[in-house]
C-alpha positions as CSV (number, residue, x, y, z in Angstrom):
1,M,17.4,-11.6,15.8
2,G,14.3,-13.7,15.1
3,L,11.0,-13.1,16.7
4,V,11.2,-16.3,18.9
5,E,14.5,-15.0,20.4
6,E,13.3,-11.4,20.7
7,L,10.2,-12.4,22.5
8,G,12.0,-15.0,24.6
9,L,9.7,-17.8,23.6
10,D,10.5,-21.3,24.9
11,R,9.7,-23.0,21.6
12,P,9.4,-22.1,17.9
13,I,6.2,-20.7,16.6
14,E,4.1,-23.5,15.1
15,T,3.4,-22.2,11.6
16,V,5.0,-19.6,9.4
17,E,1.6,-17.9,9.0
18,H,1.3,-17.4,12.7
19,E,4.9,-16.2,12.9
20,S,4.2,-13.7,10.1
21,L,1.1,-12.4,11.9
22,L,3.0,-12.1,15.2
23,N,5.8,-10.2,13.3
24,I,3.2,-7.8,11.9
25,V,1.6,-7.2,15.3
26,Y,4.8,-6.9,17.3
27,T,6.4,-4.6,14.7
28,G,3.2,-2.4,14.7
29,T,3.3,-2.2,18.5
30,M,7.0,-1.1,18.5
31,I,6.3,1.5,15.8
32,A,3.3,2.7,17.9
33,R,5.5,3.1,21.0
34,A,8.1,5.1,19.1
35,S,5.4,7.2,17.5
36,F,3.8,7.8,20.9
37,R,7.2,9.0,22.4
38,Y,7.8,11.4,19.5
39,F,4.4,13.0,19.5
40,Q,4.1,13.0,23.3
41,G,7.0,15.4,23.4
42,H,5.0,17.8,21.3
43,R,1.7,17.4,23.2
44,L,0.0,15.6,20.3
45,T,-1.0,12.1,19.4
46,D,-0.2,10.4,16.2
47,A,-3.9,10.5,15.2
48,Q,-4.0,14.2,15.8
49,F,-0.8,14.7,13.7
50,N,-2.3,12.6,11.0
51,V,-5.5,14.7,10.9
52,L,-3.3,17.9,10.6
53,V,-1.3,16.3,7.8
54,Q,-4.5,15.3,5.9
55,L,-5.8,18.9,6.3
56,K,-2.5,20.3,5.1
57,Y,-2.6,18.2,1.9
58,A,-6.3,18.5,1.3
59,G,-6.8,20.4,-1.9
60,D,-9.8,22.5,-0.6
61,S,-8.2,23.0,2.8
62,A,-11.3,21.7,4.7
63,L,-12.6,18.2,5.1
64,S,-15.6,16.7,6.8
65,Q,-15.1,14.6,9.9
66,A,-16.4,11.6,8.0
67,A,-13.8,12.1,5.2
68,L,-11.1,12.4,7.8
69,G,-12.3,9.2,9.6
70,R,-12.2,7.3,6.3
71,R,-8.7,8.5,5.4
72,L,-7.4,7.6,8.8
73,V,-9.4,4.5,9.4
74,V,-10.9,5.9,12.6
75,N,-14.5,5.3,13.8
76,K,-16.9,8.3,14.1
77,A,-16.8,8.5,17.9
78,D,-13.0,8.5,18.0
79,M,-12.8,11.0,15.2
80,T,-15.1,13.4,17.1
81,G,-12.8,13.2,20.2
82,I,-9.7,13.8,18.1
83,I,-11.2,16.8,16.5
84,D,-12.5,18.1,19.8
85,R,-9.0,18.0,21.3
86,L,-7.5,19.7,18.3
87,E,-10.1,22.4,18.4
88,R,-9.6,23.0,22.2
89,T,-5.9,23.5,21.5
90,G,-6.6,25.9,18.7
91,L,-5.1,23.7,15.9
92,V,-8.3,23.2,13.9
93,E,-11.7,24.8,13.7
94,R,-15.1,23.5,12.7
95,V,-17.0,25.4,10.1
96,A,-20.5,24.9,8.7
97,H,-20.7,23.1,5.3
98,P,-22.0,25.7,2.8
99,N,-24.5,23.3,1.3
100,D,-25.4,20.9,4.1
101,R,-26.2,22.1,7.6
102,R,-25.8,18.6,9.0
103,V,-22.1,18.5,8.2
104,N,-19.3,20.4,9.8
105,L,-16.0,20.8,8.0
106,V,-12.7,20.8,9.7
107,R,-10.1,23.4,8.8
108,M,-6.6,23.8,10.1
109,T,-5.8,27.1,11.8
110,A,-2.6,29.1,11.4
111,E,-1.5,27.6,14.7
112,G,-2.2,24.1,13.3
113,E,-0.1,24.9,10.2
114,N,2.8,25.9,12.4
115,A,2.5,22.7,14.4
116,V,2.6,20.6,11.3
117,E,5.6,22.5,9.9
118,A,7.4,22.1,13.2
119,L,6.7,18.3,13.5
120,E,6.8,17.1,9.9
121,E,10.6,17.2,9.4
122,G,11.3,15.2,12.5
123,Y,8.5,12.8,11.7
124,L,9.9,12.2,8.2
125,E,13.4,11.8,9.7
126,G,12.0,9.1,12.0
127,V,10.4,7.4,9.0
128,G,13.7,7.5,7.2
129,K,15.4,5.9,10.2
130,L,12.7,3.2,10.5
131,M,13.1,2.2,6.8
132,S,16.9,2.6,6.6
133,G,18.8,-0.3,5.3
134,I,15.7,-1.7,3.4
135,S,16.0,-1.5,-0.4
136,R,13.3,0.1,-2.5
137,T,12.7,-3.3,-4.0
138,D,12.1,-4.8,-0.5
139,L,9.9,-1.9,0.5
140,D,7.8,-2.3,-2.7
141,R,7.5,-6.1,-2.0
142,L,6.5,-5.3,1.7
143,N,3.8,-3.0,0.5
144,R,2.4,-5.6,-1.9
145,I,2.4,-8.3,0.8
146,L,0.7,-6.0,3.3
147,E,-1.9,-5.1,0.7
148,K,-2.7,-8.8,0.3
149,V,-2.9,-9.3,4.1
150,R,-5.3,-6.3,4.3
151,R,-7.4,-7.6,1.5
152,N,-7.6,-11.0,3.2
153,V,-8.7,-9.3,6.4
154,K,-11.4,-7.4,4.6
155,E,-12.7,-10.2,2.5
156,K,-12.3,-13.2,4.8
157,L,-12.4,-12.0,8.4
158,L,-14.6,-8.8,8.6
159,P,-18.3,-8.6,7.8
160,P,-19.1,-6.5,4.7
161,G,-19.2,-2.8,5.2
162,R,-17.3,-2.9,8.5
163,S,-13.6,-3.1,7.3
164,G,-12.7,0.4,8.5
165,E,-14.2,0.3,12.0
């Protein structure tokens, strides 16, 4: 079903560029809803899960909040709130940076490791369902196209230095 029919629009979308943008936004919204439902059942948000995954795969096992924010494209204030909630639930802990007293590092606790292990399989299963029926060639093409869209946003629509906020 096309986007016009799915949204119940009365007339076609005027340009293919606008239809493409609406497809990206609408699809992102649907994915966000499905993600919310999955993580809500585990008393986490997708952002909190993504922090835990980043910490799991970080080579040195602790990252600064700034590094986490860059990796997850989250602004500083939001990242602080995400880490605060994870810390309150015992999934991460803040530790002082050994060489810079101004910086706190975030480290996953054993409870956080258990949470990631419990959720990751179901998450990856959901990703598999989401991408099922789409060939590797089409997925590669989709990735290249979305990279071009992101580049255009950064270069043509956002002021320099503000692309991640």
